[in-house]
GUKE-485661 format. One record per residue (C-alpha): x, y, z. Coordinates in steps of 0.25 Angstrom, whole numbers, plus 5000, padded with zeros to 4 digits. Layout:
<recs>
<rec><east>X</east><north>Y</north><up>Z</up></rec>
...
</recs>
This chain:
<recs>
<rec><east>4993</east><north>4986</north><up>5108</up></rec>
<rec><east>5007</east><north>4981</north><up>5109</up></rec>
<rec><east>5001</east><north>4968</north><up>5114</up></rec>
<rec><east>4991</east><north>4967</north><up>5102</up></rec>
<rec><east>5001</east><north>4972</north><up>5092</up></rec>
<rec><east>5011</east><north>4961</north><up>5096</up></rec>
<rec><east>5000</east><north>4951</north><up>5095</up></rec>
<rec><east>4996</east><north>4955</north><up>5081</up></rec>
<rec><east>5011</east><north>4955</north><up>5077</up></rec>
<rec><east>5013</east><north>4941</north><up>5083</up></rec>
<rec><east>5000</east><north>4935</north><up>5078</up></rec>
<rec><east>5003</east><north>4939</north><up>5064</up></rec>
<rec><east>5017</east><north>4934</north><up>5064</up></rec>
<rec><east>5013</east><north>4921</north><up>5069</up></rec>
<rec><east>5001</east><north>4919</north><up>5060</up></rec>
<rec><east>5009</east><north>4923</north><up>5048</up></rec>
<rec><east>5021</east><north>4913</north><up>5052</up></rec>
<rec><east>5010</east><north>4902</north><up>5054</up></rec>
<rec><east>5003</east><north>4905</north><up>5041</up></rec>
<rec><east>5017</east><north>4903</north><up>5034</up></rec>
<rec><east>5020</east><north>4889</north><up>5041</up></rec>
<rec><east>5006</east><north>4882</north><up>5038</up></rec>
<rec><east>5009</east><north>4868</north><up>5034</up></rec>
<rec><east>5000</east><north>4866</north><up>5023</up></rec>
<rec><east>5004</east><north>4852</north><up>5020</up></rec>
<rec><east>4999</east><north>4848</north><up>5035</up></rec>
<rec><east>4986</east><north>4856</north><up>5031</up></rec>
<rec><east>4984</east><north>4848</north><up>5019</up></rec>
<rec><east>4986</east><north>4834</north><up>5027</up></rec>
<rec><east>4976</east><north>4839</north><up>5038</up></rec>
<rec><east>4965</east><north>4842</north><up>5027</up></rec>
<rec><east>4968</east><north>4828</north><up>5021</up></rec>
<rec><east>4967</east><north>4820</north><up>5034</up></rec>
<rec><east>4954</east><north>4828</north><up>5037</up></rec>
<rec><east>4948</east><north>4826</north><up>5023</up></rec>
<rec><east>4952</east><north>4811</north><up>5023</up></rec>
<rec><east>4945</east><north>4810</north><up>5037</up></rec>
<rec><east>4932</east><north>4817</north><up>5031</up></rec>
<rec><east>4932</east><north>4808</north><up>5019</up></rec>
<rec><east>4932</east><north>4797</north><up>5028</up></rec>
<rec><east>4920</east><north>4802</north><up>5035</up></rec>
<rec><east>4928</east><north>4806</north><up>5047</up></rec>
<rec><east>4928</east><north>4821</north><up>5053</up></rec>
<rec><east>4937</east><north>4832</north><up>5057</up></rec>
<rec><east>4937</east><north>4837</north><up>5072</up></rec>
<rec><east>4946</east><north>4847</north><up>5079</up></rec>
<rec><east>4950</east><north>4850</north><up>5093</up></rec>
<rec><east>4959</east><north>4859</north><up>5102</up></rec>
<rec><east>4961</east><north>4863</north><up>5116</up></rec>
<rec><east>4958</east><north>4879</north><up>5121</up></rec>
<rec><east>4959</east><north>4889</north><up>5110</up></rec>
<rec><east>4962</east><north>4878</north><up>5099</up></rec>
<rec><east>4947</east><north>4872</north><up>5103</up></rec>
<rec><east>4941</east><north>4885</north><up>5098</up></rec>
<rec><east>4950</east><north>4885</north><up>5085</up></rec>
<rec><east>4945</east><north>4869</north><up>5084</up></rec>
<rec><east>4930</east><north>4874</north><up>5085</up></rec>
<rec><east>4933</east><north>4885</north><up>5074</up></rec>
<rec><east>4940</east><north>4875</north><up>5065</up></rec>
<rec><east>4929</east><north>4864</north><up>5066</up></rec>
<rec><east>4919</east><north>4875</north><up>5062</up></rec>
<rec><east>4928</east><north>4880</north><up>5050</up></rec>
<rec><east>4931</east><north>4866</north><up>5045</up></rec>
<rec><east>4916</east><north>4862</north><up>5046</up></rec>
<rec><east>4912</east><north>4874</north><up>5039</up></rec>
<rec><east>4921</east><north>4871</north><up>5027</up></rec>
<rec><east>4918</east><north>4857</north><up>5025</up></rec>
<rec><east>4925</east><north>4848</north><up>5035</up></rec>
<rec><east>4916</east><north>4845</north><up>5047</up></rec>
<rec><east>4924</east><north>4847</north><up>5059</up></rec>
<rec><east>4921</east><north>4844</north><up>5074</up></rec>
<rec><east>4927</east><north>4851</north><up>5086</up></rec>
<rec><east>4932</east><north>4840</north><up>5095</up></rec>
<rec><east>4933</east><north>4846</north><up>5110</up></rec>
<rec><east>4948</east><north>4846</north><up>5115</up></rec>
<rec><east>4945</east><north>4840</north><up>5128</up></rec>
<rec><east>4932</east><north>4834</north><up>5127</up></rec>
<rec><east>4938</east><north>4825</north><up>5116</up></rec>
<rec><east>4944</east><north>4816</north><up>5127</up></rec>
<rec><east>4931</east><north>4815</north><up>5135</up></rec>
<rec><east>4923</east><north>4810</north><up>5124</up></rec>
<rec><east>4922</east><north>4820</north><up>5112</up></rec>
<rec><east>4932</east><north>4811</north><up>5105</up></rec>
<rec><east>4919</east><north>4804</north><up>5102</up></rec>
<rec><east>4916</east><north>4813</north><up>5091</up></rec>
<rec><east>4929</east><north>4807</north><up>5084</up></rec>
<rec><east>4929</east><north>4795</north><up>5075</up></rec>
<rec><east>4941</east><north>4788</north><up>5069</up></rec>
<rec><east>4946</east><north>4795</north><up>5057</up></rec>
<rec><east>4942</east><north>4809</north><up>5061</up></rec>
<rec><east>4953</east><north>4820</north><up>5061</up></rec>
<rec><east>4954</east><north>4830</north><up>5073</up></rec>
<rec><east>4961</east><north>4843</north><up>5072</up></rec>
<rec><east>4969</east><north>4846</north><up>5086</up></rec>
<rec><east>4972</east><north>4860</north><up>5088</up></rec>
<rec><east>4983</east><north>4863</north><up>5099</up></rec>
<rec><east>4993</east><north>4874</north><up>5099</up></rec>
<rec><east>5004</east><north>4867</north><up>5108</up></rec>
<rec><east>5000</east><north>4853</north><up>5103</up></rec>
<rec><east>5002</east><north>4849</north><up>5118</up></rec>
<rec><east>4989</east><north>4852</north><up>5124</up></rec>
<rec><east>4986</east><north>4840</north><up>5134</up></rec>
<rec><east>4971</east><north>4841</north><up>5131</up></rec>
<rec><east>4972</east><north>4840</north><up>5117</up></rec>
<rec><east>4983</east><north>4829</north><up>5118</up></rec>
<rec><east>4972</east><north>4821</north><up>5124</up></rec>
<rec><east>4962</east><north>4824</north><up>5114</up></rec>
<rec><east>4971</east><north>4821</north><up>5103</up></rec>
<rec><east>4975</east><north>4807</north><up>5108</up></rec>
<rec><east>4960</east><north>4804</north><up>5110</up></rec>
<rec><east>4958</east><north>4809</north><up>5095</up></rec>
<rec><east>4969</east><north>4799</north><up>5089</up></rec>
<rec><east>4963</east><north>4788</north><up>5098</up></rec>
<rec><east>4950</east><north>4790</north><up>5092</up></rec>
<rec><east>4957</east><north>4788</north><up>5078</up></rec>
<rec><east>4957</east><north>4802</north><up>5074</up></rec>
<rec><east>4967</east><north>4809</north><up>5066</up></rec>
<rec><east>4973</east><north>4823</north><up>5072</up></rec>
<rec><east>4976</east><north>4835</north><up>5065</up></rec>
<rec><east>4985</east><north>4844</north><up>5075</up></rec>
<rec><east>4984</east><north>4860</north><up>5074</up></rec>
<rec><east>4996</east><north>4864</north><up>5083</up></rec>
<rec><east>5008</east><north>4873</north><up>5083</up></rec>
<rec><east>5019</east><north>4862</north><up>5084</up></rec>
<rec><east>5018</east><north>4849</north><up>5076</up></rec>
<rec><east>5028</east><north>4843</north><up>5086</up></rec>
<rec><east>5018</east><north>4845</north><up>5097</up></rec>
<rec><east>5011</east><north>4834</north><up>5103</up></rec>
<rec><east>4999</east><north>4837</north><up>5095</up></rec>
<rec><east>5006</east><north>4839</north><up>5082</up></rec>
<rec><east>5014</east><north>4825</north><up>5083</up></rec>
<rec><east>5001</east><north>4818</north><up>5087</up></rec>
<rec><east>4992</east><north>4823</north><up>5076</up></rec>
<rec><east>4991</east><north>4816</north><up>5062</up></rec>
<rec><east>4993</east><north>4831</north><up>5056</up></rec>
<rec><east>4998</east><north>4843</north><up>5062</up></rec>
<rec><east>4994</east><north>4857</north><up>5058</up></rec>
<rec><east>5004</east><north>4867</north><up>5064</up></rec>
<rec><east>4999</east><north>4880</north><up>5069</up></rec>
<rec><east>5010</east><north>4886</north><up>5076</up></rec>
<rec><east>5013</east><north>4900</north><up>5081</up></rec>
<rec><east>5025</east><north>4905</north><up>5089</up></rec>
<rec><east>5018</east><north>4915</north><up>5097</up></rec>
<rec><east>5003</east><north>4917</north><up>5101</up></rec>
<rec><east>5003</east><north>4933</north><up>5101</up></rec>
<rec><east>4999</east><north>4935</north><up>5114</up></rec>
<rec><east>5007</east><north>4941</north><up>5126</up></rec>
<rec><east>5009</east><north>4928</north><up>5132</up></rec>
<rec><east>5010</east><north>4920</north><up>5120</up></rec>
<rec><east>5000</east><north>4910</north><up>5126</up></rec>
<rec><east>4986</east><north>4912</north><up>5123</up></rec>
<rec><east>4983</east><north>4905</north><up>5108</up></rec>
<rec><east>4982</east><north>4916</north><up>5098</up></rec>
<rec><east>4992</east><north>4914</north><up>5086</up></rec>
<rec><east>4991</east><north>4899</north><up>5088</up></rec>
<rec><east>4976</east><north>4900</north><up>5086</up></rec>
<rec><east>4977</east><north>4907</north><up>5072</up></rec>
<rec><east>4986</east><north>4897</north><up>5068</up></rec>
<rec><east>4977</east><north>4886</north><up>5072</up></rec>
<rec><east>4966</east><north>4892</north><up>5065</up></rec>
<rec><east>4973</east><north>4895</north><up>5052</up></rec>
<rec><east>4978</east><north>4881</north><up>5051</up></rec>
<rec><east>4964</east><north>4875</north><up>5053</up></rec>
<rec><east>4959</east><north>4886</north><up>5042</up></rec>
<rec><east>4969</east><north>4881</north><up>5033</up></rec>
<rec><east>4965</east><north>4867</north><up>5035</up></rec>
<rec><east>4950</east><north>4871</north><up>5033</up></rec>
<rec><east>4953</east><north>4877</north><up>5020</up></rec>
<rec><east>4959</east><north>4863</north><up>5015</up></rec>
<rec><east>4947</east><north>4856</north><up>5020</up></rec>
<rec><east>4937</east><north>4866</north><up>5014</up></rec>
<rec><east>4944</east><north>4864</north><up>5000</up></rec>
<rec><east>4943</east><north>4849</north><up>5001</up></rec>
<rec><east>4929</east><north>4850</north><up>5005</up></rec>
<rec><east>4923</east><north>4858</north><up>4993</up></rec>
<rec><east>4916</east><north>4868</north><up>5001</up></rec>
<rec><east>4906</east><north>4877</north><up>4992</up></rec>
<rec><east>4899</east><north>4889</north><up>4997</up></rec>
<rec><east>4887</east><north>4881</north><up>4997</up></rec>
<rec><east>4892</east><north>4870</north><up>5006</up></rec>
<rec><east>4899</east><north>4880</north><up>5015</up></rec>
<rec><east>4886</east><north>4887</north><up>5018</up></rec>
<rec><east>4880</east><north>4875</north><up>5022</up></rec>
<rec><east>4890</east><north>4873</north><up>5033</up></rec>
<rec><east>4889</east><north>4888</north><up>5036</up></rec>
<rec><east>4875</east><north>4893</north><up>5034</up></rec>
<rec><east>4875</east><north>4904</north><up>5043</up></rec>
<rec><east>4880</east><north>4918</north><up>5041</up></rec>
<rec><east>4886</east><north>4924</north><up>5030</up></rec>
<rec><east>4896</east><north>4913</north><up>5027</up></rec>
<rec><east>4883</east><north>4905</north><up>5025</up></rec>
<rec><east>4878</east><north>4912</north><up>5012</up></rec>
<rec><east>4883</east><north>4911</north><up>4998</up></rec>
<rec><east>4891</east><north>4923</north><up>4993</up></rec>
<rec><east>4887</east><north>4929</north><up>4981</up></rec>
<rec><east>4899</east><north>4922</north><up>4973</up></rec>
<rec><east>4895</east><north>4909</north><up>4979</up></rec>
<rec><east>4881</east><north>4909</north><up>4973</up></rec>
</recs>
């Protein structure tokens, strides 16, 4: 139980510290970049390596359901042909906790070489990815919460939260109504109008 209590205590502390440090101006700039590309007929993509790849899939689904069609770009397949889904002027969100992951560096280089803009989600704006990106959204924590302080835990919470913040800004600009939302999400209880929405 001591291990569990320590994890909960550390995670709560890291999460609260991160929430209080979120750079809202960078979020606004990221939203503006995406909306500008969308208005020009371009698209949003999102990629990551390892655990952030799973975050990328979730975020692509979240953005798409709230008015910003978003495509998952495979983090390693991108340099083996999947960059073919990119068109000059598109925007790609690249997620890497360290900002130094070799595979994502190669993908980021390929993304830029295809004429796209990069929004980084990383713990350090001075990392390679933070500096290489057009806009950097910092999602940094000091401790992951586990005994070894290695497996991504608290950092994943930070990455998800910053992307959720971005999704809120994009949804507001997209004027999503309950009716248009359920067209994108017709299944389950979320696909039904609530009594106060009829």
